[in-house]
C-alpha positions in Angstrom: 260.2 223.1 106.3 258.1 224.0 109.3 258.4 220.2 110.4 262.3 220.3 110.4 262.7 221.0 114.0 260.5 217.9 114.9 261.8 215.5 112.2 265.4 216.2 112.4 265.9 217.3 116.0 263.5 215.5 118.3 263.4 212.3 116.3 266.6 210.6 115.2 266.4 209.9 111.4 268.2 206.4 111.3 268.8 206.7 107.5 271.1 209.5 107.8 272.5 208.8 111.5 276.0 208.9 112.5 278.3 208.5 109.7 281.0 209.2 112.3 280.5 205.7 113.8 283.4 204.3 115.4 285.7 206.8 113.8 284.5 209.3 116.4 284.2 213.0 116.6 287.4 215.1 117.0 287.4 218.3 119.0 289.0 220.7 121.3 287.6 222.6 124.2 288.1 226.0 125.8 290.1 226.7 129.1 288.2 225.6 132.1 286.7 222.3 130.6 286.4 219.4 133.0 284.7 216.6 131.3 282.6 213.9 132.5 284.2 211.6 135.1 286.5 208.9 133.5 287.0 210.7 130.3 290.2 211.9 128.7 289.2 215.6 129.1 288.7 214.9 132.8 292.1 213.2 132.9 293.9 216.1 131.2 292.0 218.7 133.3 293.4 217.2 136.5 296.9 218.0 135.3 296.4 221.2 133.4 293.9 222.8 131.2 292.9 220.5 128.4 292.4 223.5 125.9 295.7 222.7 124.0 294.8 219.2 123.2 292.7 217.4 120.8 290.2 214.6 121.9 288.1 212.0 120.0 284.6 211.4 121.5 281.4 209.6 121.2 279.2 207.3 123.1 279.3 209.3 126.3 283.1 209.0 126.4 286.2 210.7 125.0 289.9 209.9 124.8 293.0 212.0 124.3 294.0 211.9 120.7 296.6 214.6 120.1 298.8 215.7 123.1 299.9 219.4 122.8 303.5 218.8 123.1 303.4 217.3 119.5 302.5 220.7 118.2 305.0 222.6 120.5 302.1 224.1 122.3 302.4 225.5 125.9 300.2 225.6 128.9 297.5 228.4 128.4 297.5 227.8 124.6 293.9 227.2 123.3 293.2 225.6 120.1 290.1 227.3 118.8 289.8 226.0 115.2 290.9 222.5 113.8 290.9 220.7 110.5 292.9 217.4 109.9 294.4 217.4 106.4 292.4 218.5 103.3 288.9 217.0 103.2 288.1 214.6 100.2 285.2 216.9 99.2 285.5 220.2 97.3 282.8 222.8 98.0 281.3 224.7 95.0 281.1 228.2 95.6 280.8 229.7 92.2 279.0 233.1 92.7 276.8 232.4 89.6 274.9 229.6 91.6 273.3 232.2 93.5 272.0 230.9 96.8 273.3 227.3 96.1 276.8 228.6 96.3 278.5 226.7 99.2 275.8 224.1 99.6 276.8 221.6 97.0 280.0 219.4 96.5 281.6 219.9 93.1 280.7 216.5 91.8 277.1 217.4 92.3 276.2 214.0 93.8 275.9 215.3 97.5 274.6 218.5 99.0 277.1 220.0 101.6 275.9 219.5 105.2 277.6 222.1 107.4 278.4 221.1 110.9 279.2 223.5 113.6 279.3 224.7 117.2 278.4 227.9 119.0 279.8 229.8 121.9 277.9 230.3 125.4 276.4 233.5 124.4 274.6 232.3 121.3 270.8 232.1 121.2 269.9 230.6 117.9 266.9 231.4 115.7 263.6 230.5 117.1 262.5 226.8 116.9 266.0 225.6 115.9 268.0 223.0 117.9 270.5 225.7 119.1 267.6 227.6 120.6 266.2 224.3 122.1 269.6 223.5 123.8 269.9 227.1 125.0 266.4 227.1 126.5 265.4 223.5 127.3 268.5 221.3 126.8 268.7 217.5 126.1 269.4 214.6 128.5 271.6 211.8 127.3 274.2 209.4 129.0 272.2 209.5 132.3 273.1 213.2 132.4 269.8 215.4 132.9 269.1 218.4 130.8 270.8 221.7 132.2 270.4 224.7 129.9 272.1 226.8 128.6 274.2 223.8 127.1 274.3 224.5 123.4 277.9 225.4 123.5 279.0 221.8 124.2 277.0 220.4 121.3 277.6 220.4 117.6 274.7 221.1 115.1 274.2 220.7 111.3 272.1 222.1 108.5 271.9 221.9 104.7 270.2 223.8 101.7 266.8 222.3 101.9 266.8 223.1 105.7 268.3 226.6 105.3 267.6 228.8 108.3 267.0 225.8 110.6 269.5 223.5 112.3 269.4 219.9 113.9 271.2 218.5 116.8 274.4 216.4 115.8 275.4 215.4 119.2 274.6 216.6 122.8 277.7 217.5 124.9 277.3 214.4 127.1 277.5 212.2 124.0 281.1 213.6 123.6 281.8 213.1 127.3 281.6 216.7 128.1 279.9 218.3 131.0 277.7 221.5 131.3 276.5 223.2 134.5 279.4 222.5 136.7 279.1 226.1 138.1 276.9 229.1 137.0 276.5 230.4 134.3 277.0 227.1 132.6 280.0 228.3 130.4 282.2 225.2 130.9 283.0 222.4 128.3 282.6 224.6 125.5 283.5 222.7 122.2 285.4 225.2 120.1 287.0 223.1 117.3 285.6 220.1 115.3 286.7 217.6 112.7 284.3 214.6 112.0 286.6 212.8 109.6 290.3 212.6 110.5 292.8 209.9 109.6 295.1 208.9 112.2 298.7 210.2 111.9 301.7 208.1 112.7 305.0 209.6 112.0 307.0 207.1 114.1 306.4 204.1 111.9 307.8 203.3 109.3 311.1 204.9 110.3 312.5 207.4 110.1 310.7 208.7 113.1 309.8 212.5 112.5 307.7 215.3 114.2 304.4 216.1 112.6 304.6 217.3 109.1 303.1 220.4 107.5 299.7 219.7 106.4 299.1 216.9 108.9 296.6 219.2 110.4 295.7 222.8 110.5 294.5 224.8 113.5 294.4 228.2 115.0 295.2 229.5 118.5 292.9 231.8 120.5 293.9 235.4 121.4 296.1 235.2 124.5 297.7 231.9 123.8 301.4 232.3 124.8 302.9 230.3 121.9 301.6 232.7 119.3 304.3 235.3 120.2 307.1 232.9 120.2 306.1 231.6 116.6 305.5 235.2 115.3 301.9 234.3 114.6 298.6 235.9 115.5 295.1 234.6 116.5 294.0 235.4 112.9 296.3 232.8 111.2 295.8 229.4 110.0 298.8 227.3 111.5 300.3 223.9 110.8 303.1 221.8 112.1 306.6 222.9 110.8 308.2 219.6 110.6 310.4 220.1 113.5 308.1 219.6 116.5 306.6 223.2 116.7 304.3 225.1 114.3 304.4 227.8 111.7 302.0 230.2 109.9 300.3 228.4 106.9 298.2 231.3 105.7 298.1 234.7 107.5 295.0 236.4 108.7 296.0 239.2 106.3 295.8 237.1 103.3 292.4 235.7 104.5 291.0 239.2 104.9 291.0 239.1 108.7 291.9 242.4 110.3 294.1 242.1 113.3 292.4 240.8 116.3 289.2 239.6 114.7 290.4 235.9 115.6 289.9 233.1 113.2 287.9 230.6 115.4 286.4 228.0 113.2 288.1 226.2 110.0 287.3 223.7 107.3 289.6 223.1 104.4 288.2 221.4 101.4 289.8 219.0 98.7 291.6 221.9 97.0 292.8 223.4 100.1 290.4 226.3 100.2 289.9 227.5 103.7 286.3 228.1 105.0 286.3 229.8 108.4 284.5 232.1 110.8 285.8 234.8 113.1 285.1 235.9 116.7 284.6 239.7 116.2 282.6 241.2 113.3 284.4 243.0 110.5 282.7 245.8 108.6 283.0 245.4 104.9 282.8 247.8 102.0 279.3 249.1 101.6 278.8 247.0 98.5 279.1 243.5 100.3 277.9 242.2 103.5 279.8 242.3 106.6 281.8 239.5 108.1 279.9 238.5 111.2 280.8 235.8 113.9 278.1 233.5 112.8 278.9 233.6 109.0 280.9 231.0 106.9 283.6 233.1 105.3 286.0 232.6 102.3 289.3 234.6 101.8 288.8 238.2 100.6 288.3 238.3 96.8 287.6 234.7 96.4 283.9 234.8 96.2 283.3 238.6 95.7 285.0 239.9 92.5 286.6 242.8 94.4 289.0 242.7 97.2 288.0 245.2 100.1 290.3 243.9 102.8 287.6 241.8 104.7 286.9 238.2 104.2 283.9 237.3 102.0 280.7 236.2 103.5 279.8 232.8 101.8 277.0 231.7 104.1 275.3 234.1 106.4 274.7 233.1 109.7 270.8 233.3 109.5 271.0 230.4 106.9 272.5 228.3 109.6 269.7 229.0 111.9 271.8 231.5 114.0 271.1 235.2 114.9 272.7 237.6 112.4 273.1 241.4 113.1 274.3 242.2 109.7 272.3 245.1 108.2 273.1 244.0 104.5 272.1 241.0 102.4 274.7 239.2 100.1 273.8 241.7 97.4 274.3 244.7 99.6 270.6 245.5 100.1 269.4 246.6 103.5 267.9 244.0 105.8 266.6 244.1 109.4 269.2 243.0 111.7 268.7 240.5 114.5 269.4 241.8 118.1 272.8 240.1 118.3 275.4 238.1 116.4 275.6 234.4 117.4 279.2 233.2 117.3 279.9 230.2 115.3 283.1 228.7 116.9 283.7 225.2 115.1 283.1 224.1 111.7 283.2 221.1 109.3 281.3 219.8 106.1 280.2 216.4 105.3 277.9 214.8 102.6 275.5 213.6 105.3 274.4 214.8 108.8 276.6 213.2 111.6 274.3 212.3 114.4 274.6 210.3 117.7 278.1 209.3 117.3 279.1 206.0 119.0 282.0 205.3 121.1 285.2 205.7 119.1 288.0 203.4 118.6 290.9 204.6 120.6 292.8 206.8 118.0 296.3 208.4 118.9 298.3 210.6 116.8 302.0 209.6 117.0 305.1 211.6 116.3 308.3 213.0 117.8 309.0 214.0 120.5 306.7 211.4 122.0 308.3 208.1 121.1 306.7 204.6 121.6 309.6 202.5 122.6 310.2 199.1 120.7 307.7 199.7 118.0 310.3 200.8 115.4 313.4 198.8 115.0 315.2 201.3 112.7 316.3 204.8 113.8 316.4 207.7 111.6 319.2 209.9 111.7 319.7 213.7 111.2 317.1 216.4 110.4 313.6 215.0 109.5 312.6 215.4 106.1 310.2 218.1 105.2 307.6 217.6 102.5 306.5 220.3 100.2 303.2 221.6 101.5 301.7 220.8 98.1 302.5 217.2 98.4 299.0 216.1 99.8 299.8 212.4 100.5 303.3 213.4 101.7 305.1 210.7 99.7 307.7 213.0 98.4 306.3 212.8 94.7 304.9 215.9 93.2 302.2 214.7 90.6 300.5 217.0 88.3 297.3 217.3 90.2 299.1 218.3 93.4 301.2 221.0 91.5 298.1 222.4 89.7 296.2 222.4 93.1 298.9 224.3 94.8 299.1 226.8 92.0 295.4 227.2 92.3 295.9 228.2 95.8 298.5 230.7 94.8 296.1 232.2 92.4 293.4 232.4 95.2 296.0 234.2 97.3 296.4 231.4 99.9 299.8 229.9 98.9 303.0 231.9 98.4 304.3 232.2 94.6 307.7 230.9 95.4 306.2 227.6 96.7 303.9 227.4 93.7 306.7 227.8 91.3 308.7 225.1 93.2 305.8 222.6 93.0 305.5 223.1 89.1 309.4 222.7 88.9 309.4 219.4 90.9 306.5 218.0 88.9 308.2 218.9 85.5 311.5 217.4 86.7 310.6 213.9 87.5 308.0 214.3 90.2 310.2 212.4 92.8 312.1 215.0 95.0 314.1 215.0 98.2 314.6 217.5 101.2 317.8 219.4 101.4 318.1 220.8 105.0 321.1 222.9 104.1 318.6 225.1 102.0 315.8 227.2 103.0 312.3 226.8 101.7 311.1 226.6 99.0 314.7 225.8 97.5 315.1 223.1 99.9 313.0 220.7 97.8 315.1 219.4 95.0 314.4 216.9 92.3 315.9 213.4 93.0 319.1 212.6 91.2 319.5 209.1 89.9 
């Protein structure tokens, strides 16, 4: 394991390189980002802050993918966590697995490779890729090194490399720029999804806004749209089907105390959220604290007892980040690091994603942005809203979807009324319709023949 830094960071391993390929890397940036010349980030920054948009990048370029108006976001909003749909992979986090928990996908065929980014204050553990990017930096795309530049990159690690990390992509590979002005805090990548299918709600007709479950995200503290939606920086959000957004899971249900700020998100095949927070939360003395560099699960999902604080699944130190927690997973004392590094973007894949190529131009389409002439038919009336448990959004609630949604209720992430309705729809013919005259969950009714 001492050779990890040389083998997985300085020398590209072609066997495991870039599963992202032409599908690109999907990301968001913090306010003040400017992007390399000629990129989508640069074009948006010339008009207003690009922090409320989603971009797709690779091969030294990026393009606008999702315009903020499709989520009902306003200038000044900052997307700081992102996950397109549920992953096709389920993470096994059975506590009986010991240290393996959170590091293997359920089918056992693949290890989990966690991908992440960090904020400008992160330092990384000694001899990791994060530390190298902080202190030395990398030169790609004819852009010379200019440390500190770790916050524009993304990194990865897996079980056999626990405590280390490798570089997935330098910021310049994604069309981002560092060092525009001291202290090199621009173009901070703060949301990440490495495998996201395009969304098209304009064809086939009827044209609709984005649906619940099309993507999940969070907004940073101070985002003006949070107050309008009666949401907080701690909540997981999703489109509401009407051109704006709604709370999908509240921070309170996740074990995020008000103001801790959810700032990284991955959701597996069962809809289980894995996340990180910006500000540390002190847990019951029996359990480790929830620190900004940890990968967390909702309160009571990993540890048997709820204590009001999200459960630490993977500590920051196992990702090669600094960790100021004074307790181990078992609650035993440990020597804390001098600071907490902040993990501020998260994804999980079965292989490392490295050196992403220039992506195909992918754009998400939905009302209110309309492509004229591409849909011959026009829908009428209120757009149909699918049940959030309808994963493929085909207005058919099959057994696997109903059971998965109920499992989310048992885990404390899905409301009971919605879970009961999912079972009802499945047991009454599966096919259902949306009745806009009713309020959720009674608005989803079995189709009558």
